[in-house]
C-alpha positions in Angstrom: -10.1 11.3 6.6 -13.4 11.1 8.6 -17.1 12.7 9.0 -17.1 16.1 10.4 -20.2 18.0 11.3 -20.7 20.8 8.7 -21.1 24.2 10.0 -24.2 26.7 9.4 -23.9 29.3 6.6 -24.4 32.1 9.2 -20.9 30.8 11.3 -18.0 32.7 10.0 -16.0 29.5 9.4 -18.6 28.0 7.7 -17.9 24.9 5.1 -17.3 26.0 1.6 -19.2 22.8 0.4 -21.7 23.9 -2.4 -25.4 24.1 -1.3 -27.9 23.4 -3.7 -31.3 23.8 -4.0 -31.1 25.5 -0.8 -30.7 22.8 1.6 -28.3 23.2 4.4 -26.0 20.5 4.9 -25.7 18.9 8.6 -23.1 16.4 8.1 -20.1 16.2 5.9 -17.3 13.6 4.8 -14.2 14.8 3.2 -11.0 13.3 1.7 -8.2 14.3 -1.0 -7.6 10.9 -2.7 -4.0 10.5 -4.7 -3.6 8.9 -8.0 -3.4 5.5 -6.7 -5.4 1.9 -7.2 -5.9 2.1 -3.6 -8.2 5.3 -3.7 -11.5 3.5 -4.5 -11.0 1.4 -1.5 -10.1 4.3 0.7 -13.2 6.2 -0.6 -15.3 3.3 0.6 -13.7 3.2 3.9 -14.1 6.8 4.6 -17.9 6.7 3.7 -18.5 3.5 5.5 -17.1 5.2 8.5 -19.2 8.6 8.1 -22.0 6.8 8.1 -21.6 4.8 11.2 -20.3 8.3 12.9 -23.6 9.7 11.6 -25.6 7.3 13.2 -23.9 7.0 16.0 -24.2 11.0 16.9 -27.6 11.1 15.6 -27.2 13.6 13.5 -30.3 15.1 11.5 -31.4 13.0 8.3 -29.1 9.9 9.9 -32.2 8.0 10.6 -33.2 8.0 6.8 -29.9 6.4 5.7 -31.0 3.1 5.0 -28.4 0.0 4.1 -29.9 0.3 0.2 -29.3 4.0 0.1 -25.8 3.5 1.8 -25.1 0.7 -0.8 -26.0 2.8 -3.6 -23.8 5.7 -2.4 -20.9 3.4 -2.1 -21.0 2.2 -5.8 -21.5 5.9 -7.3 -18.5 7.0 -5.1 -16.4 4.0 -6.1 -17.1 4.3 -9.5 -16.6 8.2 -10.0 -13.5 7.9 -8.0 -12.1 4.9 -9.8 -12.8 7.1 -13.2 -11.0 10.1 -12.0 -8.0 8.5 -10.0 -7.5 5.3 -11.7 -8.5 5.8 -15.2 -7.6 9.6 -15.4 -4.7 9.7 -13.3 -6.1 12.4 -11.4 -6.1 13.5 -7.6 -9.6 14.4 -6.4 -11.3 15.6 -3.6 -14.4 13.8 -2.4 -17.4 15.7 -0.4 -20.1 13.4 0.8 -22.9 15.6 2.7 -25.9 14.2 4.8 -28.7 16.5 4.2 -31.6 16.9 7.0 -33.9 15.3 4.4 -32.1 12.2 4.4 -30.8 13.0 1.1 -26.8 12.7 0.4 -25.2 14.8 -1.8 -22.0 13.4 -3.6 -19.3 15.6 -5.2 -15.9 14.4 -6.8 -13.5 17.2 -7.9 -10.4 16.7 -10.1 -7.8 19.2 -11.3 -7.5 18.1 -15.0 -3.7 17.3 -14.8 -4.1 15.1 -18.2 -4.8 18.4 -19.8 -1.6 19.6 -22.3 -0.7 23.3 -21.7 -2.0 25.6 -24.3 0.1 25.5 -27.5 1.8 22.0 -26.7 0.9 18.9 -28.7 -1.0 16.5 -26.1 0.9 13.5 -25.2 -0.2 10.2 -27.6 -2.2 7.7 -26.0 -1.4 4.2 -26.0 -4.6 2.9 -24.6 -7.8 2.5 -26.4 -11.0 4.5 -25.1 -12.6 2.9 -22.3 -16.5 2.2 -22.3 -17.0 0.0 -19.4 -19.8 -0.4 -17.1 -18.7 1.4 -14.6 -17.5 4.5 -17.1 -20.9 4.7 -18.5 -22.5 4.9 -15.1 -20.3 8.3 -14.5 -21.3 9.3 -18.1 -24.8 8.8 -17.0 -24.5 10.9 -13.5 -22.7 13.5 -15.3 -25.8 13.9 -17.6 -28.7 13.0 -15.3 -27.3 15.1 -12.2 -24.5 17.6 -13.2 -21.1 18.8 -13.8 -20.0 22.2 -12.0 -16.8 23.6 -13.8 -14.7 26.0 -12.1 -11.0 27.6 -13.0 -8.8 24.6 -13.1 -11.5 22.3 -11.7 -14.3 19.9 -12.6 -16.9 18.3 -10.1 -19.5 15.7 -11.0 -22.2 15.5 -8.6 -25.2 13.4 -7.8 -27.8 13.9 -5.0 -29.1 10.2 -3.8 -31.9 9.7 -1.6 -34.3 6.8 -0.7 -37.6 8.5 -0.7 -40.2 7.0 -3.2 -38.3 3.9 -3.7 -34.8 3.1 -4.3 -32.2 5.8 -4.5 -31.3 4.6 -8.3 -34.8 5.7 -9.2 -33.9 9.2 -8.6 -31.2 8.9 -11.0 -33.3 7.3 -13.9 -35.8 9.5 -13.4 -33.0 12.5 -14.1 -31.6 10.5 -17.5 -34.0 11.4 -19.7 -33.5 11.2 -23.2 -30.2 11.8 -23.8 -28.9 8.6 -21.8 -31.2 6.6 -24.1 -30.1 8.2 -27.2 -26.5 6.4 -26.6 -28.1 3.2 -26.2 -27.9 3.5 -22.1 -30.5 3.7 -19.5 -29.6 4.1 -16.0 -31.5 1.0 -15.5 -29.4 -0.9 -17.5 -26.5 0.3 -15.1 -28.2 0.2 -11.8 -31.2 -1.7 -12.2 -34.7 -2.9 -13.4 -35.5 -4.8 -16.7 -32.8 -7.2 -18.4 -31.5 -6.2 -21.6 -32.6 -8.0 -24.5 -29.5 -8.5 -26.1 -28.3 -10.6 -23.2 -31.5 -12.9 -23.6 -30.6 -13.0 -27.5 -26.9 -14.0 -26.8 -27.4 -16.8 -24.3 -30.6 -18.3 -26.4 -28.1 -21.3 -27.0 -27.1 -21.7 -23.5 -28.9 -22.9 -20.2 -32.0 -20.7 -19.8 -31.9 -21.0 -15.8 -28.4 -20.1 -16.0 -29.2 -17.0 -18.2 -31.8 -15.9 -15.9 -29.5 -15.6 -12.9 -27.1 -14.0 -15.2 -29.5 -11.3 -16.0 -30.6 -10.7 -12.5 -27.0 -10.6 -11.0 -25.7 -8.1 -13.9 -28.7 -5.7 -13.4 -28.3 -5.6 -9.7 -24.7 -6.6 -8.5 -22.3 -6.0 -11.1 -21.2 -2.7 -9.9 -21.0 -3.7 -6.2 -19.0 -6.6 -7.6 -16.4 -4.4 -9.1 -16.3 -2.1 -6.1 -15.8 -5.4 -3.8 -13.0 -6.8 -6.4 -11.3 -3.7 -6.4 -10.9 -4.0 -2.6 -9.6 -7.5 -2.8 -7.4 -6.9 -5.5 -5.7 -3.8 -4.0 -4.5 -5.7 -1.1 -2.7 -8.3 -3.1 1.4 -7.5 -3.1 2.2 -10.7 -5.4 1.2 -10.8 -9.0 0.8 -14.5 -9.0 -1.5 -14.0 -6.0 -3.6 -11.4 -8.1 -3.8 -13.9 -10.9 -5.2 -16.6 -8.9 -7.8 -13.9 -7.2 -8.7 -13.0 -11.0 -9.5 -16.6 -11.6 -11.9 -17.3 -8.6 -13.9 -13.5 -9.4 -14.3 -14.5 -12.8 -15.3 -18.1 -12.5 -18.3 -19.2 -12.3 -19.6 -15.6 -12.2 -18.6 -14.4 -15.5 -17.2 -17.6 -17.2 -16.8 -21.1 -17.5 -13.1 -20.9 -17.3 -10.2 -18.2 -17.7 -6.5 -17.8 -17.7 -4.2 -15.2 -17.1 -0.7 -14.9 -18.7 1.7 -12.5 -17.1 4.4 -10.5 -19.4 8.0 -10.3 -18.1 9.0 -6.8 -17.6 11.3 -6.2 -20.3 8.5 -7.3 -22.6 6.2 -4.4 -22.4 5.2 -2.1 -25.4 7.2 -2.6 -28.4 8.5 -6.1 -27.0 6.2 -8.2 -29.2 7.3 -9.4 -32.5 5.4 -9.7 -35.7 3.7 -12.7 -34.8 2.7 -11.0 -31.5 5.0 -13.0 -29.3 7.9 -11.5 -27.4 11.2 -13.0 -27.1 10.5 -15.3 -24.1 6.6 -15.0 -24.6 4.4 -14.7 -21.8 3.8 -16.6 -18.8 0.7 -18.8 -18.2 0.5 -18.1 -14.5 -3.3 -18.8 -13.9 -5.8 -21.3 -15.4 -9.4 -21.8 -13.5 -12.5 -24.1 -14.4 -15.8 -24.4 -12.9 -14.7 -28.3 -12.8 -11.3 -28.8 -11.4 -10.8 -31.8 -13.1 -10.5 -29.9 -16.3 -8.0 -27.7 -15.1 -4.6 -29.6 -15.9 -6.0 -30.3 -19.5 -6.9 -27.1 -20.2 -3.8 -25.8 -18.9 -1.7 -27.8 -21.1 -3.8 -26.8 -24.1 -3.4 -23.5 -23.3 0.4 -23.4 -22.8 0.8 -25.0 -26.6 -1.2 -21.6 -27.8 -0.6 -18.5 -25.9 -2.5 -15.3 -26.9 -1.0 -13.7 -30.1 -2.1 -9.9 -29.6 -1.2 -6.9 -32.0 0.6 -3.7 -31.1 -0.2 -1.0 -30.2 -1.9 -2.9 -27.0 -5.6 -2.6 -26.6 -7.7 -3.5 -23.6 -10.8 -4.2 -25.3 -11.7 -7.9 -25.9 -10.4 -9.8 -29.2 -11.4 -13.4 -29.9 -9.9 -16.3 -28.7 -9.7 -19.9 -30.3 -11.7 -22.2 -28.5 -9.9 -24.9 -27.1 -12.6 -27.7 -27.5 -10.2 -30.7 -27.2 -9.5 -29.9 -23.6 -13.1 -28.9 -22.6 -14.7 -32.4 -23.0 -18.2 -33.3 -24.7 -19.8 -30.5 -23.0 -17.4 -27.9 -24.4 -17.3 -28.6 -28.0 -19.0 -25.2 -29.0 -18.2 -22.1 -27.1 -16.9 -18.7 -27.2 -13.5 -17.2 -25.7 -12.2 -13.7 -25.4 -8.6 -12.3 -24.9 -8.1 -8.7 -22.9 -4.9 -7.2 -22.9 -4.1 -6.4 -19.2 -2.6 -2.9 -19.4 -1.7 -0.4 -16.8 0.1 3.0 -17.3 0.2 2.5 -20.9 2.3 -0.9 -20.3 1.0 -4.2 -21.3 1.6 -6.4 -18.1 -0.3 -9.5 -19.4 -3.7 -11.1 -21.0 -6.9 -12.6 -19.5 -8.9 -15.1 -21.4 -12.2 -15.8 -20.5 -14.3 -18.7 -22.1 -18.0 -20.0 -21.8 -19.4 -23.1 -23.6 -22.7 -22.8 -25.7 -22.5 -19.3 -26.7 -21.9 -17.5 -30.1 -20.6 -14.4 -28.6 -20.6 -13.0 -25.0 -23.1 -10.4 -24.3 -22.0 -6.8 -24.4 -22.8 -6.2 -20.6 -20.3 -9.0 -19.8 -17.7 -7.9 -22.1 -17.9 -4.3 -20.6 -17.8 -5.9 -17.1 -14.7 -7.9 -18.0 -13.1 -5.0 -19.3 -13.7 -3.1 -16.2 -12.6 -5.7 -14.3 -9.4 -6.3 -16.5 -8.5 -2.7 -15.9 -8.6 -3.4 -11.9 -6.3 -6.7 -12.2 -3.8 -4.6 -14.4 -3.8 -2.0 -11.9 -3.1 -4.6 -9.3 -0.4 -6.7 -11.1 1.6 -3.1 -11.6 1.1 -2.4 -8.0 2.5 -5.9 -6.9 5.2 -5.5 -9.4 6.0 -2.1 -7.9 6.2 -3.5 -4.5 8.3 -6.5 -5.4 11.1 -4.2 -7.0 10.8 -1.9 -3.9 11.1 -5.1 -1.5 13.8 -6.2 -3.9 15.7 -3.0 -4.0 15.3 -2.5 0.1 16.4 -6.3 0.8 19.8 -5.8 -1.2 20.2 -2.1 0.6 19.6 -3.7 3.9 21.9 -6.6 3.6 24.6 -3.7 2.7 23.5 -1.8 5.6 23.8 -4.7 8.3 26.8 -6.9 9.4 27.3 -10.3 7.4 28.4 -11.8 10.7 28.4 -10.8 14.5 32.0 -11.3 15.6 32.8 -13.9 18.2 34.9 -11.9 21.3 36.9 -14.0 23.7 35.5 -14.7 27.0 31.8 -13.5 26.0 28.9 -14.9 24.8 26.5 -12.7 22.7 23.0 -12.7 21.3 21.3 -10.6 18.7 17.5 -9.8 18.3 16.7 -7.6 15.3 13.2 -7.4 13.6 12.3 -4.7 11.4 8.8 -3.6 11.4 8.6 -2.6 7.5 9.3 -5.9 5.7 9.2 -3.7 2.4 11.8 -0.6 3.1 15.0 -0.2 5.0 14.6 -0.2 8.8 15.8 2.7 10.7 17.4 0.5 13.5 21.0 -0.9 12.7 23.6 -3.0 14.9 27.4 -4.1 14.7 29.6 -6.1 16.4 33.4 -6.1 14.9 37.1 -6.5 15.9 39.0 -3.3 16.1 42.5 -4.6 16.5 44.8 -4.8 19.4 42.6 -7.2 21.4 39.7 -4.7 21.1 36.3 -5.7 19.9 33.7 -2.5 19.5 30.0 -2.9 19.3 27.1 -0.2 18.2 23.3 -0.2 18.5 21.8 2.8 16.7 18.1 4.1 15.6 18.1 6.6 12.9 15.2 9.2 13.1 12.4 8.1 10.0 12.8 5.0 8.1 13.5 4.2 4.1 16.0 5.8 2.0 16.7 8.8 4.5 17.5 6.2 7.1 19.4 4.2 4.8 21.6 7.2 3.9 22.4 8.0 7.8 23.0 4.2 8.5 25.4 3.8 5.0 27.3 6.8 6.6 27.6 6.1 10.0 28.3 2.5 10.3 31.5 2.3 8.1 32.6 5.5 9.7 32.5 3.8 13.3 34.6 0.9 12.0 37.1 3.0 10.3 37.6 5.5 13.2 37.5 2.2 15.7 40.5 0.9 13.8 42.3 3.6 13.8 42.5 3.5 17.5 40.0 6.5 18.3 38.6 6.2 21.8 35.0 5.7 22.2 34.1 9.4 23.1 36.2 10.5 20.1 34.2 8.3 17.8 31.0 10.2 18.9 32.6 13.5 18.5 33.7 12.9 15.0 30.7 11.0 13.8 28.7 14.0 15.0 30.4 16.5 13.3 30.1 14.1 10.1 26.5 14.1 10.3 26.2 17.9 10.7 28.7 18.4 7.8 26.4 16.1 5.7 23.0 17.9 6.6 24.3 21.2 5.7 25.4 19.8 2.2 22.0 18.5 1.7 20.5 21.7 2.7 22.7 23.5 0.3 22.0 21.1 -2.6 18.1 21.8 -1.6 18.4 25.3 -1.8 20.3 25.1 -5.2 17.5 23.0 -6.5 15.0 25.3 -5.5 16.9 28.7 -7.3 17.1 26.3 -10.3 13.2 25.6 -10.1 12.6 29.3 -10.1 12.0 29.6 -6.4 8.8 27.1 -6.2 9.5 24.1 -3.4 10.2 21.0 -4.7 8.6 18.3 -2.6 11.0 16.0 -1.1 13.9 18.2 -1.8 14.1 20.3 1.3 16.9 19.8 4.1 16.7 16.6 5.6 17.3 15.9 9.4 20.4 13.6 10.0 19.7 12.9 14.0 21.2 9.5 15.1 20.5 8.2 18.4 23.7 5.5 19.3 24.8 3.4 21.9 28.6 2.7 21.2 31.0 0.5 23.1 34.7 -1.0 23.2 35.4 -4.3 24.9 38.7 -5.8 26.2 39.1 -9.3 27.4 41.5 -9.7 30.2 42.2 -12.5 32.6 39.0 -12.9 35.0 36.5 -10.5 32.6 36.1 -8.1 29.9 36.6 -4.4 30.5 33.6 -2.7 28.8 33.8 1.5 27.6 30.8 3.0 26.5 28.8 6.1 25.6 25.1 6.7 24.9 24.2 9.6 22.5 20.6 10.3 23.1 19.8 6.3 22.9 17.9 4.3 25.8 20.5 3.6 28.2 22.1 0.2 28.3 21.1 -2.1 31.6 23.8 -4.2 33.7 22.7 -7.4 35.1 25.1 -8.7 37.5 25.7 -12.5 38.2 23.6 -12.0 41.6 20.5 -10.5 40.1 20.9 -6.8 40.4 20.2 -4.5 37.7 21.6 -0.8 37.1 21.9 1.4 34.2 25.6 1.3 32.8 25.9 5.0 31.0 24.3 8.6 31.5 22.3 10.1 28.8 23.9 12.5 26.3 22.4 14.4 23.6 21.6 12.8 20.0 24.3 12.8 17.2 23.8 15.4 14.4 22.1 18.1 16.7 24.5 20.2 18.3 27.6 21.9 16.6 31.0 21.0 18.6 29.3 18.6 21.4 31.7 16.9 23.6 30.8 13.4 24.5 32.0 11.6 27.3 32.4 7.9 28.0 32.4 5.3 31.3 34.3 2.2 32.0 33.4 -0.8 34.1 34.6 -4.4 34.5 32.1 -7.3 33.3 32.8 -10.5 35.4 31.6 -13.9 34.7 27.9 -13.8 34.7 27.6 -10.2 34.4 25.2 -9.2 31.4 25.0 -6.1 29.6 21.8 -5.6 27.5 21.5 -2.7 24.8 17.9 -1.9 23.0 16.6 0.4 20.8 13.1 2.3 21.6 11.2 -0.4 19.7 11.7 -2.4 23.0 11.4 0.6 25.5 8.4 2.4 23.9 6.5 -0.7 22.9 2.8 0.4 23.7 -0.4 -1.4 25.3 -2.9 1.2 25.3 -1.3 4.3 27.0 1.3 2.3 28.6 4.7 1.6 27.6 7.1 -1.5 28.3 9.5 0.6 30.1 7.2 2.4 32.5 8.0 2.2 36.1 11.5 0.4 34.9 9.5 -2.3 33.1 12.8 -3.3 31.1 14.6 -3.5 34.1 12.1 -5.5 36.2 12.0 -8.1 32.9 16.0 -8.2 32.8 16.3 -8.9 36.7 13.8 -12.1 35.8 16.5 -13.5 33.4 19.2 -14.0 36.4 20.9 -17.2 35.6 19.8 -17.5 31.9 22.3 -17.5 29.0 22.5 -14.6 26.5 20.4 -16.3 24.1 17.7 -17.0 26.3 17.8 -13.6 27.7 17.7 -12.1 24.0 14.6 -14.5 23.4 12.7 -14.2 26.7 13.0 -10.0 26.3 11.7 -10.4 22.7 8.4 -12.7 24.0 7.9 -10.2 26.6 7.7 -7.0 24.2 5.6 -9.1 21.7 3.3 -10.1 24.4 3.2 -6.6 26.0 0.7 -5.3 23.3 -2.0 -7.0 21.7 -0.9 -5.9 18.1 2.1 -6.6 16.5 4.9 -4.1 17.1 4.6 -1.1 15.2 8.3 0.3 15.4 11.4 -1.6 14.5 13.0 -4.0 17.2 16.7 -4.3 18.0 18.4 -5.7 21.1 22.0 -7.0 21.9 22.8 -9.2 24.9 26.7 -9.3 25.7 27.6 -11.8 28.6 31.1 -12.2 30.2 31.5 -16.1 30.7 
């Protein structure tokens, strides 16, 4: 994604972006955004980068792109994408075009995936219609600018400029009577006069606070939603989401708030006749503008959790006012409860309260409802991440040895650092007894990460142990493992072909044949009086290095083909003796290919030089020193899995 100069209409490869009112675009940012809660943030990031690039390139019209206009564009795009992707579950295409006049044309196109096929019954909805502040902006844009319908697609578009005042003034001029008939003016969404309802509803409160509220609601509410989306989207723990929600709501929208979270098994239909599930919701966070009120308020709320009816609704419902917990200044007030729903599944409840009000103004309730939807999406994303992390951790434990074997006459040290903490690593290792006075070791790296890598590791590691314990030589083990990977890949391709035929010839994403390439360093160790005999072979893996007791360093194997590539490949092994003080170092490419700009760690034999500097150190100290040097080589944390094994004869 990025800003790209648009091509002229006369160019045979001209951009197919629509041209309105005969104005030719001079710069364009384009992206396809998937149905994810991260999409609005991705859209804002894209546009900020595009604005900066247009200005840096000095493109026509860029000098007229003011900060205020840029902010307005970010708000409009954020809400259009949120409406299409987050609320409707649609993948969208975003186009933002800078014209030579300084105006910016924004277009968001979706593909109507939620429409039922002709002749079928639509799927029932488990959530209520949404009338939040951001969605009202979308409705206003649709009316005052335009909607373009094409076959299978709908585009909402608007042209914003900074001429004759604020860009929002142009939107207001196009809103007309149709918007005001629905009780909405663009001015109430983006700018000027405060709604009278807000003054009426806050008459019992602090007039100065009411004035601040009016100014903020009219000028900063949508920017608040956009920024809140960015903050919430980055949270991977549901309790952190709840804590952040409290800080977003208080004191901006309420004096206090509370967030209850429901267990996964509760969900829709898990609430009893009294509104409570078997275990009930968990009070995850309580926040008050005065910290000395938080604990007392928490105790009061824990005694009376929200009782909300099925089917779940995200709209606000009255909540009992906890007067006893709020002191003399909180005797009277109003509280509302919002069910937090994502994907039709209730995930929790958000309760807000403010002293001195008969009821919250509609502007606040609509804004909190919009915020609640974003909170629910963040909670759902955090739970999905937690589930995946748990599954990955269990899977990873099953793919790696529970303990590293101790070898008579040798010391060993291991460093293993998967880059992606939330998914299975592509690197693996093993060190195990093979019987008859033999020990075997392996350091491998599977092409790719995640489930596909786990499949290959889950196939390779048990077979390595089985073949070793059956007495196969090192080279024979690699021959058989190579054939095993090729056979498995053939079976996967056959299964994909069958699935393709069953689907009527239509390609199924993720069901194509998967490559099963594996780089592997595999060896056998046999202790004897005065040392250890080592036999090893490298199949497409970084070559091991041997550090002699005198400080000399050399490679200890020759390169051979990756496993799973060539049918009937024949592998060979090499043998040598490790005398006391000799050290064998095996690493994955996360070490050798660690980058710092255009340079790699192993350029100009960098790994050999680092190992030579470890002369005289024990195996654990060598492992730690190499690890530290790899980390220090680049300015950023490593972007690949890292594994290294040190074997030292005593």
